[in-house]
BALOBA-1460 file (C-alpha; in Angstrom, 3 decimals):
// residues 357
<rec num="1" residu="m" x="25.107" y="-21.952" z="16.366"/>
<rec num="2" residu="g" x="24.469" y="-20.253" z="13.044"/>
<rec num="3" residu="t" x="24.094" y="-22.024" z="9.733"/>
<rec num="4" residu="i" x="25.078" y="-21.083" z="6.176"/>
<rec num="5" residu="v" x="23.232" y="-22.394" z="3.139"/>
<rec num="6" residu="e" x="24.726" y="-21.935" z="-0.318"/>
<rec num="7" residu="r" x="22.205" y="-21.006" z="-3.032"/>
<rec num="8" residu="a" x="22.486" y="-20.484" z="-6.761"/>
<rec num="9" residu="r" x="20.861" y="-17.279" z="-7.979"/>
<rec num="10" residu="k" x="19.072" y="-16.777" z="-11.281"/>
<rec num="11" residu="n" x="21.834" y="-14.513" z="-12.568"/>
<rec num="12" residu="g" x="24.362" y="-17.323" z="-12.162"/>
<rec num="13" residu="t" x="26.013" y="-16.009" z="-8.995"/>
<rec num="14" residu="t" x="26.022" y="-17.730" z="-5.615"/>
<rec num="15" residu="g" x="24.458" y="-16.376" z="-2.445"/>
<rec num="16" residu="y" x="25.194" y="-17.493" z="1.095"/>
<rec num="17" residu="h" x="22.144" y="-17.515" z="3.347"/>
<rec num="18" residu="a" x="23.163" y="-17.091" z="6.989"/>
<rec num="19" residu="q" x="20.715" y="-17.844" z="9.780"/>
<rec num="20" residu="i" x="20.953" y="-17.459" z="13.543"/>
<rec num="21" residu="v" x="18.559" y="-19.218" z="15.909"/>
<rec num="22" residu="v" x="18.775" y="-18.337" z="19.607"/>
<rec num="23" residu="k" x="16.657" y="-20.247" z="22.136"/>
<rec num="24" residu="r" x="16.464" y="-18.724" z="25.590"/>
<rec num="25" residu="d" x="13.882" y="-18.835" z="28.378"/>
<rec num="26" residu="g" x="11.410" y="-20.711" z="26.203"/>
<rec num="27" residu="r" x="11.604" y="-18.139" z="23.404"/>
<rec num="28" residu="v" x="13.066" y="-18.482" z="19.918"/>
<rec num="29" residu="h" x="14.756" y="-15.613" z="18.094"/>
<rec num="30" residu="r" x="15.732" y="-15.905" z="14.413"/>
<rec num="31" residu="e" x="17.718" y="-13.629" z="12.175"/>
<rec num="32" residu="t" x="18.712" y="-14.201" z="8.552"/>
<rec num="33" residu="r" x="20.867" y="-12.418" z="6.026"/>
<rec num="34" residu="t" x="22.229" y="-13.264" z="2.592"/>
<rec num="35" residu="f" x="25.800" y="-12.469" z="1.519"/>
<rec num="36" residu="d" x="27.799" y="-12.690" z="-1.674"/>
<rec num="37" residu="r" x="30.720" y="-14.414" z="0.092"/>
<rec num="38" residu="r" x="30.756" y="-17.289" z="2.591"/>
<rec num="39" residu="a" x="33.411" y="-15.510" z="4.656"/>
<rec num="40" residu="a" x="31.164" y="-12.491" z="5.062"/>
<rec num="41" residu="a" x="28.261" y="-14.735" z="6.116"/>
<rec num="42" residu="a" x="30.434" y="-16.497" z="8.695"/>
<rec num="43" residu="a" x="31.745" y="-13.184" z="10.029"/>
<rec num="44" residu="w" x="28.215" y="-11.843" z="10.429"/>
<rec num="45" residu="i" x="27.105" y="-14.957" z="12.319"/>
<rec num="46" residu="k" x="30.056" y="-14.699" z="14.702"/>
<rec num="47" residu="k" x="29.522" y="-10.974" z="15.277"/>
<rec num="48" residu="r" x="25.764" y="-11.238" z="15.721"/>
<rec num="49" residu="e" x="25.948" y="-14.209" z="18.106"/>
<rec num="50" residu="t" x="28.432" y="-12.284" z="20.250"/>
<rec num="51" residu="e" x="26.105" y="-9.279" z="20.295"/>
<rec num="52" residu="l" x="23.101" y="-11.378" z="21.272"/>
<rec num="53" residu="d" x="25.040" y="-12.982" z="24.161"/>
<rec num="54" residu="a" x="25.293" y="-9.603" z="25.916"/>
<rec num="55" residu="p" x="22.832" y="-8.991" z="28.808"/>
<rec num="56" residu="g" x="19.531" y="-7.625" z="27.523"/>
<rec num="57" residu="a" x="20.576" y="-7.878" z="23.881"/>
<rec num="58" residu="l" x="18.022" y="-10.536" z="23.025"/>
<rec num="59" residu="e" x="15.196" y="-8.532" z="24.560"/>
<rec num="60" residu="q" x="16.361" y="-5.451" z="22.639"/>
<rec num="61" residu="a" x="16.479" y="-7.424" z="19.412"/>
<rec num="62" residu="k" x="12.934" y="-8.583" z="20.009"/>
<rec num="63" residu="t" x="11.704" y="-5.039" z="20.355"/>
<rec num="64" residu="e" x="13.382" y="-4.116" z="17.069"/>
<rec num="65" residu="d" x="11.824" y="-6.975" z="15.137"/>
<rec num="66" residu="p" x="8.575" y="-5.506" z="13.762"/>
<rec num="67" residu="t" x="5.989" y="-7.521" z="11.893"/>
<rec num="68" residu="l" x="5.689" y="-7.885" z="8.154"/>
<rec num="69" residu="a" x="2.476" y="-5.847" z="8.386"/>
<rec num="70" residu="a" x="4.492" y="-2.995" z="9.909"/>
<rec num="71" residu="a" x="6.938" y="-3.240" z="7.016"/>
<rec num="72" residu="i" x="4.049" y="-2.960" z="4.548"/>
<rec num="73" residu="d" x="2.670" y="0.085" z="6.363"/>
<rec num="74" residu="r" x="6.055" y="1.792" z="6.399"/>
<rec num="75" residu="y" x="6.660" y="1.021" z="2.742"/>
<rec num="76" residu="i" x="3.343" y="2.641" z="1.792"/>
<rec num="77" residu="a" x="3.865" y="5.614" z="4.102"/>
<rec num="78" residu="e" x="7.424" y="6.394" z="3.006"/>
<rec num="79" residu="s" x="7.142" y="5.693" z="-0.712"/>
<rec num="80" residu="r" x="7.800" y="8.894" z="-2.651"/>
<rec num="81" residu="k" x="6.316" y="7.368" z="-5.771"/>
<rec num="82" residu="s" x="2.600" y="7.060" z="-6.211"/>
<rec num="83" residu="i" x="1.406" y="3.560" z="-5.349"/>
<rec num="84" residu="g" x="-1.266" y="2.457" z="-7.775"/>
<rec num="85" residu="r" x="-4.687" y="1.384" z="-6.629"/>
<rec num="86" residu="t" x="-4.128" y="-2.271" z="-7.518"/>
<rec num="87" residu="k" x="-0.786" y="-2.447" z="-5.699"/>
<rec num="88" residu="a" x="-2.253" y="-0.745" z="-2.631"/>
<rec num="89" residu="q" x="-5.157" y="-3.214" z="-2.601"/>
<rec num="90" residu="v" x="-2.786" y="-6.174" z="-2.913"/>
<rec num="91" residu="l" x="-0.592" y="-4.994" z="-0.029"/>
<rec num="92" residu="q" x="-3.624" y="-4.411" z="2.164"/>
<rec num="93" residu="a" x="-4.880" y="-7.900" z="1.298"/>
<rec num="94" residu="i" x="-1.532" y="-9.449" z="2.276"/>
<rec num="95" residu="k" x="-1.865" y="-7.842" z="5.706"/>
<rec num="96" residu="g" x="-4.926" y="-10.013" z="6.267"/>
<rec num="97" residu="y" x="-2.910" y="-13.251" z="6.116"/>
<rec num="98" residu="p" x="-1.148" y="-14.877" z="9.110"/>
<rec num="99" residu="l" x="2.209" y="-14.248" z="7.418"/>
<rec num="100" residu="a" x="1.826" y="-10.496" z="7.980"/>
<rec num="101" residu="a" x="1.483" y="-10.968" z="11.739"/>
<rec num="102" residu="l" x="4.884" y="-12.660" z="12.011"/>
<rec num="103" residu="p" x="8.010" y="-10.764" z="13.089"/>
<rec num="104" residu="c" x="10.232" y="-10.016" z="10.125"/>
<rec num="105" residu="s" x="12.864" y="-12.469" z="11.362"/>
<rec num="106" residu="a" x="10.266" y="-15.262" z="11.329"/>
<rec num="107" residu="v" x="9.253" y="-14.745" z="7.684"/>
<rec num="108" residu="t" x="11.093" y="-17.812" z="6.422"/>
<rec num="109" residu="r" x="10.878" y="-19.827" z="3.201"/>
<rec num="110" residu="a" x="8.515" y="-22.266" z="4.894"/>
<rec num="111" residu="e" x="6.185" y="-19.508" z="6.063"/>
<rec num="112" residu="i" x="6.200" y="-17.833" z="2.643"/>
<rec num="113" residu="t" x="5.526" y="-21.170" z="0.940"/>
<rec num="114" residu="a" x="2.523" y="-21.726" z="3.206"/>
<rec num="115" residu="f" x="1.305" y="-18.220" z="2.360"/>
<rec num="116" residu="i" x="1.639" y="-18.880" z="-1.381"/>
<rec num="117" residu="t" x="-0.267" y="-22.143" z="-1.054"/>
<rec num="118" residu="e" x="-3.110" y="-20.398" z="0.769"/>
<rec num="119" residu="l" x="-3.025" y="-17.498" z="-1.679"/>
<rec num="120" residu="g" x="-3.304" y="-19.868" z="-4.628"/>
<rec num="121" residu="k" x="-6.681" y="-21.222" z="-3.530"/>
<rec num="122" residu="g" x="-9.178" y="-19.790" z="-5.988"/>
<rec num="123" residu="r" x="-6.686" y="-17.435" z="-7.636"/>
<rec num="124" residu="d" x="-5.084" y="-17.543" z="-11.050"/>
<rec num="125" residu="p" x="-1.307" y="-18.256" z="-10.989"/>
<rec num="126" residu="s" x="-0.671" y="-14.883" z="-12.636"/>
<rec num="127" residu="t" x="-2.537" y="-13.142" z="-9.821"/>
<rec num="128" residu="v" x="-0.424" y="-14.954" z="-7.245"/>
<rec num="129" residu="g" x="2.648" y="-13.796" z="-9.136"/>
<rec num="130" residu="n" x="1.483" y="-10.181" z="-8.874"/>
<rec num="131" residu="y" x="1.063" y="-10.565" z="-5.107"/>
<rec num="132" residu="l" x="4.599" y="-11.883" z="-4.774"/>
<rec num="133" residu="s" x="6.005" y="-9.112" z="-6.946"/>
<rec num="134" residu="h" x="4.523" y="-6.423" z="-4.704"/>
<rec num="135" residu="l" x="5.597" y="-8.273" z="-1.550"/>
<rec num="136" residu="s" x="9.135" y="-8.531" z="-2.908"/>
<rec num="137" residu="a" x="9.304" y="-4.735" z="-3.239"/>
<rec num="138" residu="v" x="8.387" y="-4.378" z="0.429"/>
<rec num="139" residu="m" x="10.867" y="-6.995" z="1.614"/>
<rec num="140" residu="t" x="13.722" y="-5.559" z="-0.438"/>
<rec num="141" residu="s" x="13.083" y="-2.026" z="0.839"/>
<rec num="142" residu="a" x="12.820" y="-3.195" z="4.449"/>
<rec num="143" residu="r" x="16.054" y="-5.167" z="4.231"/>
<rec num="144" residu="r" x="18.247" y="-2.775" z="2.287"/>
<rec num="145" residu="g" x="16.785" y="0.518" z="3.445"/>
<rec num="146" residu="w" x="15.861" y="-0.062" z="7.071"/>
<rec num="147" residu="g" x="17.966" y="-3.053" z="8.097"/>
<rec num="148" residu="w" x="14.926" y="-5.101" z="9.084"/>
<rec num="149" residu="s" x="15.278" y="-8.879" z="9.199"/>
<rec num="150" residu="l" x="13.406" y="-9.676" z="6.008"/>
<rec num="151" residu="d" x="15.131" y="-11.892" z="3.462"/>
<rec num="152" residu="p" x="14.094" y="-11.308" z="-0.176"/>
<rec num="153" residu="e" x="16.057" y="-14.429" z="-1.139"/>
<rec num="154" residu="a" x="13.655" y="-16.505" z="0.950"/>
<rec num="155" residu="l" x="10.796" y="-15.136" z="-1.133"/>
<rec num="156" residu="k" x="12.654" y="-15.910" z="-4.367"/>
<rec num="157" residu="d" x="13.261" y="-19.501" z="-3.244"/>
<rec num="158" residu="a" x="9.621" y="-20.000" z="-2.260"/>
<rec num="159" residu="a" x="8.434" y="-18.459" z="-5.537"/>
<rec num="160" residu="f" x="10.776" y="-20.738" z="-7.515"/>
<rec num="161" residu="v" x="9.212" y="-23.820" z="-5.938"/>
<rec num="162" residu="a" x="5.718" y="-22.388" z="-6.422"/>
<rec num="163" residu="r" x="6.361" y="-21.934" z="-10.143"/>
<rec num="164" residu="r" x="7.449" y="-25.557" z="-10.433"/>
<rec num="165" residu="m" x="4.204" y="-26.555" z="-8.703"/>
<rec num="166" residu="g" x="2.089" y="-24.384" z="-11.001"/>
<rec num="167" residu="l" x="0.967" y="-22.009" z="-8.233"/>
<rec num="168" residu="v" x="2.696" y="-19.046" z="-9.870"/>
<rec num="169" residu="g" x="2.735" y="-18.309" z="-13.587"/>
<rec num="170" residu="k" x="2.417" y="-15.726" z="-16.311"/>
<rec num="171" residu="s" x="-0.861" y="-14.235" z="-17.432"/>
<rec num="172" residu="k" x="-2.679" y="-16.171" z="-20.102"/>
<rec num="173" residu="r" x="-2.783" y="-14.333" z="-23.390"/>
<rec num="174" residu="r" x="-6.333" y="-13.273" z="-24.242"/>
<rec num="175" residu="e" x="-7.398" y="-13.650" z="-27.843"/>
<rec num="176" residu="r" x="-10.987" y="-12.455" z="-27.434"/>
<rec num="177" residu="l" x="-12.089" y="-9.841" z="-29.947"/>
<rec num="178" residu="p" x="-15.520" y="-8.237" z="-30.145"/>
<rec num="179" residu="t" x="-17.485" y="-9.127" z="-33.242"/>
<rec num="180" residu="l" x="-19.108" y="-6.443" z="-35.385"/>
<rec num="181" residu="d" x="-22.492" y="-7.740" z="-34.259"/>
<rec num="182" residu="e" x="-21.530" y="-7.395" z="-30.588"/>
<rec num="183" residu="l" x="-20.240" y="-3.873" z="-31.179"/>
<rec num="184" residu="d" x="-23.442" y="-2.941" z="-33.026"/>
<rec num="185" residu="r" x="-25.542" y="-4.183" z="-30.118"/>
<rec num="186" residu="l" x="-23.421" y="-2.291" z="-27.602"/>
<rec num="187" residu="m" x="-23.597" y="0.930" z="-29.602"/>
<rec num="188" residu="m" x="-27.373" y="0.632" z="-30.048"/>
<rec num="189" residu="h" x="-27.791" y="-0.056" z="-26.338"/>
<rec num="190" residu="f" x="-25.731" y="2.924" z="-25.219"/>
<rec num="191" residu="g" x="-27.434" y="5.141" z="-27.804"/>
<rec num="192" residu="a" x="-30.803" y="4.253" z="-26.280"/>
<rec num="193" residu="v" x="-29.489" y="4.887" z="-22.772"/>
<rec num="194" residu="r" x="-28.150" y="8.278" z="-23.817"/>
<rec num="195" residu="t" x="-31.509" y="9.177" z="-25.365"/>
<rec num="196" residu="r" x="-33.333" y="8.326" z="-22.150"/>
<rec num="197" residu="r" x="-30.697" y="9.918" z="-19.904"/>
<rec num="198" residu="p" x="-28.683" y="12.627" z="-21.675"/>
<rec num="199" residu="s" x="-26.508" y="12.974" z="-18.569"/>
<rec num="200" residu="s" x="-25.257" y="9.389" z="-18.847"/>
<rec num="201" residu="l" x="-21.739" y="8.547" z="-20.013"/>
<rec num="202" residu="p" x="-21.059" y="8.979" z="-23.757"/>
<rec num="203" residu="m" x="-20.167" y="5.312" z="-24.014"/>
<rec num="204" residu="q" x="-20.589" y="5.272" z="-27.790"/>
<rec num="205" residu="q" x="-17.778" y="7.799" z="-28.150"/>
<rec num="206" residu="i" x="-15.627" y="6.096" z="-25.507"/>
<rec num="207" residu="i" x="-15.948" y="2.653" z="-27.120"/>
<rec num="208" residu="a" x="-15.233" y="3.980" z="-30.601"/>
<rec num="209" residu="f" x="-12.251" y="5.976" z="-29.370"/>
<rec num="210" residu="a" x="-10.843" y="2.903" z="-27.592"/>
<rec num="211" residu="l" x="-11.111" y="0.909" z="-30.817"/>
<rec num="212" residu="y" x="-9.531" y="3.478" z="-33.126"/>
<rec num="213" residu="s" x="-6.909" y="4.889" z="-30.743"/>
<rec num="214" residu="t" x="-5.998" y="1.543" z="-29.051"/>
<rec num="215" residu="r" x="-5.831" y="3.422" z="-25.739"/>
<rec num="216" residu="r" x="-6.319" y="1.689" z="-22.414"/>
<rec num="217" residu="q" x="-9.279" y="2.698" z="-20.278"/>
<rec num="218" residu="e" x="-7.201" y="4.506" z="-17.635"/>
<rec num="219" residu="e" x="-5.299" y="6.337" z="-20.388"/>
<rec num="220" residu="i" x="-8.488" y="7.532" z="-22.058"/>
<rec num="221" residu="v" x="-9.776" y="9.258" z="-18.936"/>
<rec num="222" residu="r" x="-6.407" y="10.947" z="-18.262"/>
<rec num="223" residu="i" x="-6.033" y="12.651" z="-21.655"/>
<rec num="224" residu="t" x="-6.447" y="16.431" z="-21.475"/>
<rec num="225" residu="w" x="-7.033" y="19.002" z="-24.182"/>
<rec num="226" residu="a" x="-3.585" y="20.357" z="-23.381"/>
<rec num="227" residu="d" x="-2.109" y="16.936" z="-24.252"/>
<rec num="228" residu="l" x="-3.620" y="17.017" z="-27.721"/>
<rec num="229" residu="d" x="-1.433" y="17.987" z="-30.693"/>
<rec num="230" residu="t" x="-3.984" y="18.327" z="-33.480"/>
<rec num="231" residu="p" x="-1.619" y="19.567" z="-36.241"/>
<rec num="232" residu="h" x="0.529" y="16.457" z="-35.873"/>
<rec num="233" residu="s" x="-2.410" y="14.132" z="-35.085"/>
<rec num="234" residu="r" x="-0.962" y="12.858" z="-31.845"/>
<rec num="235" residu="v" x="-1.636" y="12.866" z="-28.103"/>
<rec num="236" residu="l" x="0.610" y="12.763" z="-25.050"/>
<rec num="237" residu="v" x="-0.324" y="9.708" z="-22.996"/>
<rec num="238" residu="r" x="0.843" y="10.349" z="-19.454"/>
<rec num="239" residu="d" x="2.008" y="7.634" z="-17.055"/>
<rec num="240" residu="m" x="1.677" y="4.941" z="-19.690"/>
<rec num="241" residu="k" x="1.711" y="1.443" z="-18.314"/>
<rec num="242" residu="n" x="4.994" y="-0.437" z="-18.702"/>
<rec num="243" residu="p" x="6.763" y="-3.325" z="-16.938"/>
<rec num="244" residu="g" x="9.004" y="-0.904" z="-15.055"/>
<rec num="245" residu="d" x="7.705" y="2.328" z="-13.604"/>
<rec num="246" residu="k" x="4.734" y="3.980" z="-15.301"/>
<rec num="247" residu="v" x="4.904" y="7.181" z="-13.234"/>
<rec num="248" residu="g" x="6.450" y="9.844" z="-15.444"/>
<rec num="249" residu="n" x="6.395" y="7.543" z="-18.475"/>
<rec num="250" residu="d" x="4.773" y="10.077" z="-20.819"/>
<rec num="251" residu="v" x="4.611" y="8.931" z="-24.439"/>
<rec num="252" residu="w" x="3.498" y="10.707" z="-27.611"/>
<rec num="253" residu="c" x="1.179" y="8.404" z="-29.556"/>
<rec num="254" residu="e" x="-0.159" y="8.847" z="-33.055"/>
<rec num="255" residu="l" x="-3.902" y="9.363" z="-33.363"/>
<rec num="256" residu="p" x="-5.480" y="7.716" z="-36.415"/>
<rec num="257" residu="p" x="-7.795" y="10.130" z="-38.248"/>
<rec num="258" residu="e" x="-10.915" y="8.411" z="-36.899"/>
<rec num="259" residu="a" x="-9.750" y="8.838" z="-33.291"/>
<rec num="260" residu="l" x="-8.882" y="12.494" z="-33.918"/>
<rec num="261" residu="a" x="-12.336" y="13.066" z="-35.418"/>
<rec num="262" residu="i" x="-13.992" y="11.608" z="-32.319"/>
<rec num="263" residu="i" x="-12.022" y="13.975" z="-30.091"/>
<rec num="264" residu="a" x="-12.946" y="16.931" z="-32.310"/>
<rec num="265" residu="a" x="-16.620" y="16.141" z="-31.745"/>
<rec num="266" residu="m" x="-16.280" y="16.100" z="-27.945"/>
<rec num="267" residu="p" x="-17.416" y="19.210" z="-26.034"/>
<rec num="268" residu="r" x="-14.719" y="21.206" z="-24.233"/>
<rec num="269" residu="a" x="-16.545" y="20.977" z="-20.914"/>
<rec num="270" residu="a" x="-13.516" y="20.195" z="-18.742"/>
<rec num="271" residu="a" x="-9.715" y="19.988" z="-18.789"/>
<rec num="272" residu="r" x="-9.957" y="16.298" z="-19.649"/>
<rec num="273" residu="i" x="-11.369" y="15.230" z="-22.983"/>
<rec num="274" residu="f" x="-13.200" y="12.308" z="-21.367"/>
<rec num="275" residu="p" x="-13.821" y="13.605" z="-17.805"/>
<rec num="276" residu="y" x="-15.114" y="10.360" z="-16.354"/>
<rec num="277" residu="s" x="-13.878" y="7.665" z="-13.982"/>
<rec num="278" residu="t" x="-12.630" y="4.221" z="-14.957"/>
<rec num="279" residu="d" x="-14.973" y="2.696" z="-12.392"/>
<rec num="280" residu="a" x="-18.002" y="4.290" z="-14.048"/>
<rec num="281" residu="i" x="-16.904" y="3.175" z="-17.522"/>
<rec num="282" residu="s" x="-16.172" y="-0.373" z="-16.341"/>
<rec num="283" residu="a" x="-19.510" y="-0.630" z="-14.564"/>
<rec num="284" residu="a" x="-21.454" y="0.641" z="-17.581"/>
<rec num="285" residu="f" x="-19.621" y="-1.688" z="-19.985"/>
<rec num="286" residu="t" x="-20.002" y="-4.743" z="-17.732"/>
<rec num="287" residu="r" x="-23.705" y="-4.102" z="-17.121"/>
<rec num="288" residu="a" x="-24.358" y="-3.665" z="-20.829"/>
<rec num="289" residu="c" x="-22.598" y="-6.920" z="-21.725"/>
<rec num="290" residu="a" x="-24.598" y="-8.800" z="-19.093"/>
<rec num="291" residu="f" x="-27.869" y="-7.225" z="-20.270"/>
<rec num="292" residu="l" x="-27.141" y="-8.037" z="-23.921"/>
<rec num="293" residu="g" x="-25.883" y="-11.568" z="-23.220"/>
<rec num="294" residu="i" x="-22.389" y="-10.813" z="-24.515"/>
<rec num="295" residu="v" x="-20.119" y="-13.328" z="-22.787"/>
<rec num="296" residu="d" x="-16.491" y="-12.858" z="-21.703"/>
<rec num="297" residu="l" x="-15.880" y="-9.479" z="-23.281"/>
<rec num="298" residu="h" x="-13.666" y="-6.995" z="-21.409"/>
<rec num="299" residu="f" x="-13.206" y="-3.325" z="-22.163"/>
<rec num="300" residu="h" x="-9.485" y="-3.991" z="-22.631"/>
<rec num="301" residu="d" x="-10.368" y="-6.321" z="-25.527"/>
<rec num="302" residu="l" x="-11.197" y="-3.174" z="-27.504"/>
<rec num="303" residu="r" x="-7.489" y="-2.245" z="-27.444"/>
<rec num="304" residu="h" x="-6.585" y="-5.722" z="-28.688"/>
<rec num="305" residu="c" x="-9.148" y="-5.300" z="-31.458"/>
<rec num="306" residu="g" x="-7.718" y="-1.903" z="-32.391"/>
<rec num="307" residu="v" x="-4.141" y="-3.180" z="-32.614"/>
<rec num="308" residu="t" x="-5.305" y="-6.180" z="-34.655"/>
<rec num="309" residu="r" x="-7.007" y="-3.774" z="-37.070"/>
<rec num="310" residu="l" x="-3.737" y="-1.869" z="-37.585"/>
<rec num="311" residu="f" x="-1.950" y="-5.034" z="-38.674"/>
<rec num="312" residu="e" x="-4.874" y="-6.093" z="-40.873"/>
<rec num="313" residu="m" x="-4.515" y="-2.727" z="-42.617"/>
<rec num="314" residu="g" x="-0.861" y="-3.486" z="-43.363"/>
<rec num="315" residu="r" x="0.905" y="-1.583" z="-40.588"/>
<rec num="316" residu="t" x="4.388" y="-2.782" z="-39.720"/>
<rec num="317" residu="v" x="5.427" y="-3.353" z="-36.114"/>
<rec num="318" residu="p" x="7.065" y="0.086" z="-35.700"/>
<rec num="319" residu="l" x="4.114" y="1.859" z="-37.319"/>
<rec num="320" residu="a" x="1.627" y="-0.020" z="-35.137"/>
<rec num="321" residu="a" x="3.738" y="0.802" z="-32.074"/>
<rec num="322" residu="s" x="3.543" y="4.504" z="-32.947"/>
<rec num="323" residu="v" x="-0.208" y="4.248" z="-32.285"/>
<rec num="324" residu="s" x="-0.355" y="1.670" z="-29.489"/>
<rec num="325" residu="g" x="2.625" y="3.107" z="-27.612"/>
<rec num="326" residu="h" x="4.313" y="-0.245" z="-27.033"/>
<rec num="327" residu="r" x="7.877" y="0.458" z="-25.925"/>
<rec num="328" residu="s" x="9.044" y="-3.040" z="-26.755"/>
<rec num="329" residu="w" x="8.282" y="-4.259" z="-30.252"/>
<rec num="330" residu="q" x="8.552" y="-7.772" z="-28.827"/>
<rec num="331" residu="s" x="5.127" y="-7.212" z="-27.259"/>
<rec num="332" residu="l" x="3.659" y="-6.847" z="-30.746"/>
<rec num="333" residu="q" x="5.128" y="-10.072" z="-32.104"/>
<rec num="334" residu="r" x="1.840" y="-11.829" z="-31.310"/>
<rec num="335" residu="y" x="0.253" y="-9.847" z="-34.158"/>
<rec num="336" residu="t" x="2.865" y="-10.428" z="-36.849"/>
<rec num="337" residu="h" x="1.101" y="-13.543" z="-38.159"/>
<rec num="338" residu="i" x="-1.871" y="-11.402" z="-39.215"/>
<rec num="339" residu="r" x="-2.174" y="-10.996" z="-42.960"/>
<rec num="340" residu="q" x="-3.360" y="-7.782" z="-44.571"/>
<rec num="341" residu="t" x="-7.103" y="-8.024" z="-45.156"/>
<rec num="342" residu="g" x="-8.224" y="-4.404" z="-45.109"/>
<rec num="343" residu="d" x="-10.078" y="-2.260" z="-42.594"/>
<rec num="344" residu="r" x="-12.639" y="-4.246" z="-40.626"/>
<rec num="345" residu="f" x="-14.367" y="-0.942" z="-39.778"/>
<rec num="346" residu="a" x="-14.331" y="0.450" z="-43.310"/>
<rec num="347" residu="k" x="-18.132" y="0.492" z="-43.506"/>
<rec num="348" residu="w" x="-18.859" y="0.791" z="-39.796"/>
<rec num="349" residu="p" x="-21.849" y="3.154" z="-39.556"/>
<rec num="350" residu="w" x="-21.167" y="4.210" z="-35.978"/>
<rec num="351" residu="l" x="-18.174" y="6.402" z="-36.829"/>
<rec num="352" residu="a" x="-20.539" y="8.958" z="-38.380"/>
<rec num="353" residu="v" x="-22.681" y="8.835" z="-35.234"/>
<rec num="354" residu="v" x="-19.871" y="9.471" z="-32.759"/>
<rec num="355" residu="t" x="-18.206" y="12.221" z="-34.833"/>
<rec num="356" residu="k" x="-21.403" y="14.221" z="-35.217"/>
<rec num="357" residu="s" x="-20.924" y="17.488" z="-33.323"/>
């Protein structure tokens, strides 16, 4: 006998979660679906139970009930959009949990809750939230696109409880800014490295450009000479990160004069202005901080420092956004309390170093 559970959705509507459990010959078969109307849920239960009563139907249903891991593999294989490295790593990590070995029909709220609890051990609540976001994309595609017995509503219910328990949450806002002393030490360190090994990364230029342009690390290494519009002091930032879909999200961003000067001093040795990998930059920056005893400083903090500088110089939200590329001005509200104090890099000696051709 099937069951129907009425659930309130976040958007204020009501969903009807229908579940069928068939026990036969010592085996248990489950199927779930969510409908907008109770009548539709009841009709599906009646129809599906009749279908499963037919000879061989249960065995056939079993063969068409792939695992969650298979759903993940198909999602990755059939996605026409580029799946980012982080998302791909997360999905591969999920496949290592017992949840992924379950048939789709057995991925219930209870199983997902157990997975979230295990996932939360040693992980930040925001990281757990990212895992669930990527898993939700798989479950929704499998249900709506392929007709597989995965219920995204079950994931939403489990995530709701997990948020109440503190297992899932938003990222904590970082307020860490590099001090001028820390930046001086980093620039001196990388200058010495470059002197010893001229083939090493031009980290002085990369750090200074990140500060003045407010560009993210992955954006810096993607910029090409063809994307540069020198007469209008701007650059086309391709696939800029945003809460929706970054692929194809190409945004023209203003280049402050200091950032443009740094680019002008770079050699045209490749199509990209900074033809290096994010892994190499991250490794060099992390090693330098450890060597110099600089604690809890991330490369991304340079962007935060650059945006803070714009507001200290008196930029309004829209003018700051023209440099940072923020689509939503709401994201810049955290800076609006900053009072104009001038340019913190007004007498920074390293600008002359990195703009020397």
